[in-house]
C-alpha positions, 0 to 999 in steps of 0.5 A: 411436670410429672402430671403434664408430661405423663402419657395419656391413657386410651380413654383420655386420648379418645375423650379429651376435650382437645380431641372431641372439639372438632366432632362437636363443631361438625355435628353443630354444622349438620344440625344447622343444615338440617333446620335450614332444609326443614325450613325450605321444605315447609315453605309452600308457594301459594297456588294461584286459582288460574294454575288448578288443573281442570279434571277431564270428564264426560257428562250426560243429561238426566233423563225422564221418561216412562219406564216399563219394569220387568220381572225375571224368573228361571224356568225350563223347556218341556214337552210331554213325550209320547211313548211308542209301545206294542199292544199285541204279542209277537216278533219284531220284524221291521223298523221303518224309521231313522233314529232322530228324524221327524215323523208325521202323524200316521207314519209307520214306525215298527211292524210285528210279525203278521202271519198269525194275526192274518190267519186269525182275521181270515178265520173270523171272516169265515165264521161270520160268513157261516153265521150269516148263512145260518141266520138266513136259513133260520129266518126263512124257516121261521117265516115259512112256518108263519106263512103256513100257519096263516095261509094253509087253511089246514089247522094245526099244520104248523104248531105254536111250538114249532113257530116258537122254536123257529123264532128262537133259532132265528134269534140265536143265529142273529146273535151268532152273527153279532158275535162273529162280527165282533170277533172279526172286528177285534181280529182286524184291530189286532192285525192292524196293531202289527203295524205301529204308527205314529200318534202325533208329529214330532222327533223320534228317539232311537229304537229301543228294541231291535228286530227279531226280539219278542215284544209283548204288549198284552202285559201290564208293563209293555216294553217301550219301543221308542219315544216321540217329542212333539216339538212344534209347541215348546212349553216353559215351566217356571214359578212366580212369587205369590205377590207377582202372580197376584199382580198378574192376575189382577192386570189380566182381570182388569183388561178382560173386564174392560174388554167385556164391558166394551163388548156389552158383556156383564163381567159377572158372567165370567166371575168364576173362571180363571183369568187366563181362560178368560183372556184366551176366550176374549183374544187377550193374549197380549196381557199374558205375553212373556219373553225367554232366552236360554241360559247358555251362549244364547245362540250368539245373541246379546246378553240383554236379548230375549229372542223367544216370545210366548204366552202364558196358558196355564197356572197351577191351582195352588201356591206352595206354602213352603216357597210362596210360589206357584207354577206357571206354564208358557207356550212358544211356537217351535215349528222350526224345531230350534228349541228342545226340552230340558233347556234352562232358560230365563223368562221376562215378564212385564211388570208395573210402569213407572211414569216419568222416571228419572234415569241416569247411567248406572256407571255414574252412580258413586258409593261412599261409606254411608251414602250413594251419590251422583256428581251434578253440576251446579250453576257455575258448572262445578261438580257437587255431590248429590245424594240419591236413592236408587231404584230399578236397574234397567236392561239398557244400563240405566238406573231409576232414581227414586229421589235426589234428582229433579230430572233437569240436572247435568251429571258427570258420566265418566271420570268421577274417581278424580272429581272433587267438589268445587274443582273445575272440570273439562268436558272431553266428550259430550256424553250421550245416553 
């Protein structure tokens, strides 16, 4: 009685079997429900083939055609500036052009004080007139002495020494005339140099010295008055790798030799001439053509546009051993003055031709960890991976496939991210190249 009726301790009340029994039943129920849910979740209704959703894609046909490859090089536009300097000493009196304008050859640019040079010219003119007068007198004296000696009939009327002296006087007078003429010619040149003219057509810079300053062109370092950029022909300098330069040389040489043979000329006659020189002589400028674009906004042109055309007219006479490159110069007609020196540009030169190259769109190429592939359609029009070896990427966005495709396949152009091997596809729009 004592044991059965004594109050239960807290521990006994909490963990007595009578109190614990309802919790046990509740946990069991939870375990049963969890197992049921797990069983239901693991059951998957079989998917019927008719219920598979076709992947929407666009397809295109592999192309085959001859492809012209190109090589690209960075270059810079340049011209040889013409420096305008004085060749005499004097005060700068006048500037006869507007900075930045186009000046023609022979146009007057600067005027240097003329008074001293004009006076010097007049003085030398007088000296020449005096010298000529003395020459006439000396000549007449000598001729008179000769006449008296030969025709007077009086022996000794004119001695030989007198004849020799008159001859010497005549010769001296003649020499003085020549010297006076030279002095006058030099004075004329000096006078003409007071007006400085443009030696070539081009765009002139601003004047670097103002009116009123003393300029001295008689020293070894004459002051620079202005510069003229002859922009009618723009030159482009760039560097070719030795291998591409060798290919270019060989291509030009083959074209030249063929032309010579057709014209009945022995190619050996031009064996020691530069390929570029021979090509220009034979009118084969097309073998040396290049295209160029500026590396700025390209004047609103598309990225693939090379709006400037030119021909190569010079190559350096040595290959740089450090870089394996050689300097090349091309020329472009720039009569509209749209190009200026100093532009950074990209030059495109035609290279080899791949006959019947296999082509696909670049965006159709997929990359895995260790392979490059294209999704092609099999005979059941289901996609399959086709591993490929890539070639050149062309300007129109197509890629040359060196191996892996035959040229008659249909490939997936868009939607490749969702494509799986053997999973049906649905053409949403016919792809065109």
